[in-house]
C-alpha angles and dihedrals in degrees: 000000000000120000099202113152097223123090100230144122120287120252112277094016093115134011119252110278133225105223109267125233114267111291136202125224125186121208111211139163142114120313114281100019094117106261094145091046089054090051089051090051090050091050091051097044092049091051092243089123128030097224140032104259123213128210093210097060096037098251097112108121102186093090107110112169118083093244097046091108094051120128091245104021096052103108092011100076135076115267121201138192140171115221133188109203124175091339096312129106125230136181110210119202115195107197128203114260102203109116093232094047102055104112089100088058091053092047094047095048089062089070100031124122088192142358128217111209108207116201142166122255091248121108089204091067097051092096088074089062097055098085090044092055089046093053092047091051092048092050092042095231116159107237141186129200123230112193101207132198091038088167087074093050107136101164135051116282086234089063092053091044092053089051092049092047090057087062098045130067091200119076115260116227115204108216100183141032120209126248108219130195130185112238131214090273092056095249121127119237134182111250100168147333144245117235106226095203098051096025089227124142122220132193118207118242120192112241097008146052119301116265122241108238138173115279107256110247090227090060098047097093094045090049093051092047093050092046091052090053090051092050093047090053091052090046089062084073102033120058093191092055090046090055091050092052093047089053090048092242117148113236115226120249093251090061092046094050090044093053093044091053095042097047091045090053090048089054093237099120139037115214117214124210131168140201146122113280093191090065097028092244113158093000095108090056090049091049093050091049087051091049096049101035108032113104114238129240094273090060093045092048090051091049089051091050094244097115129038113243122258117236105273093215117196094355091067118174091353092067125104100243116238127196125237112246104208093180096258113132113247126168143165119228101214104166141021129202131185108217135175113264091004101065118199104006120197122205113204141171117222110228096184143351122020138284126213137176109282094027122125120254115191088336095311120113109234122227108186130009124203140185134202107259113195111276094352113086104226134006119192116237136182096224144356133210134214111298097032123120106224133197114220115194121209094012108164134187098011110118123223117261100030128122113225144181128199094286103042150295114340099174135019126211140078141170121337115258121217119225110259115237111177123073137199129183113229128200125173113248093216118053089221090063096052093088091048095048096078093052092046092051091049089054092050090053091050090052093046114021092188084082120079132191119224113192111199108186091171089062097032089238137132109202125195110205120200145155099279147319096298092046090054092045089053089055091051091051092047091053089056099041100036104032103020092239119137115197140194116226139202138159115279119260112254112245097236118174135184133216136190117253099196138030119269139178133201141172126207134180126202114199129164130164119187104152124294116021112007132195125259136166134145120195134182117195135184120202124203126184118238132203120278112284095015093113123199133331128183125195133182108218098165120128133198095029095282085150111029113235093242090062096051095086088054090053091052089048090053091050090052091048090058091047093060089081120012131193091288092049099254136100114280121235141172104041142116121221125196127195100220104170146347149158132239139187121227092226109021101042117101141156091265092051093051092044090052094047091049092050089052094048093045093050090053094046092050091053090055095045098079097242122213129203117246123199129192112253121182137190112256126192117199124189120188143140113299090239089068097048095101091050091049089053090054093047093051093048090049088054093055088251125159112222112223102179150339128212140162113245126223091225131062090036113240095016127125131210122217123191121197144155110245129183115242089232089063100037099090091053091045091053090053092046093049091050089053093044094050102033088250095304100113115115109212126194124179130197133205117304126244127194121253131179119258108214132221124321094359089062091049091051094049092046091053092046100046106028112119 
């Protein structure tokens, strides 16, 4: 066996390549698995940076956004880099892993040629990957798995692979087996790997490429077993290969590499690699697999329905469909940022054609064009070709998620957006910033549509609603770092209401004489409860002109004044009020007098109508691993929730979905409890609230606690 010192492919393994068009890879995975460390290793190996940066000591250089070093947003923001590797250009998008900060991941996957799923070597943490695999399968993005931190591997790779397979509908294909050695302390450690496609063994070397070594004799049987499993998986999609295996013929490497690349491009298999990103171990092998097996932009554009497929020729239905690039510029705007000195910055992937300074983009003449350039955020360029991810400063009036050509939008759509569930009231600390806060929030929502703004003028509140506590804290930090606006925060007020439970009637007279014209009005009202959600109705039932018609609107206004705060201290809803009688004075009656009398009568009637407290209750759907279902039950019951149903979901595998009605007053605590019960994995969706009665002493307690 060869003893070359470079980690590469053996001669004849793959045909010579024509450099591919620029491609786009997305790094995704749960929080803390080492995605940014993997990006740093790729930057170093490609020569983009001169040293291997580390997140822990602050030398990581992949962070691109201005707030990426923030106390909260570090690790919760999108990192970007442009890499040239072996003559081919890549845009790398390193997405946040926190469960409540994943809109960037959804957006980036809409333009990805490939995704690399980074995970820990711990079967117990595989549950966190299930929703990621499900999203990738739904979006039809080819993806590889990189098992990071292999130096901490304490179980067999097969054990991890079995756990990963339980979360993926597509078959996983292990591409390497580890070489282990027992150290001086007696503990085994992984010191290299055997590539199952090339049958080459590599030993890791700190600071340089792995060394090709002789396959350890003790590993030969394990390597052959794992290789046979890989070939049998490929044979499920290749009848010729299946026949070779049945006849115990050994397929050549060219056939193996061809099938690996083709089935990966057809989204039928998921290759699995491992290594240690902090040291760069195993990363070169991953990068070469990406280079040889990742579909190019023409394939991705065809998959996304942007380009029409080219005739597959002799390959027929087994071919990876490619789109026909007719030279017309097409691009998807997948993200927007608002940056100082650059304004509204669009980030787009070119599907076809080219784009240059001065060209039209969706009907807008472009000034400058930029690209991500390694650790630097943006590098100006004159032109870009299909496959590039471009940065377009001062791009106005083009919505996120659309596909455009030079003239305008040619296709709507974009990533799915989860319903936000957690709210926070924001108020500018400095009065001078109050007017700017609304515009800044609107820009944040455009950058991340998984936020929503809820303006509540009746409560004098502006509420930002997001995916969870970290997501909201990230918004607060972005307001400060990006827009220079510091805010004070507090939980939103709960929109309690009250409603009468029985009819009531009252009469009130307002009379005042202070010289000259006085004030006089006499009003009789009847109050009738309505069904829940029916609102408010007012009717004039007077006869004989006891209340002149021109004063009736003032009576209704007085009734509404009294309804602003009922006997329990909350706005009153679901009632009908009738003006039944009254008296007026030809000189002293006025709108103000009738409004005052009506307010007095209405206040008295409401006190006699046996009011009940109403609280907003909304449907909540929670999806989480089945192992956490019992804990979710307990959390819902503790939150005064009413469970409506429980079902196992098809995807993610092994997850359950609970549906319940939960009071708004308990929802923030429930979100925190569910995060604790599911290690942050629960996916929570909330619907529109309805009002429900709060009975007895609980209603009295809530009224005392929440009344203004």
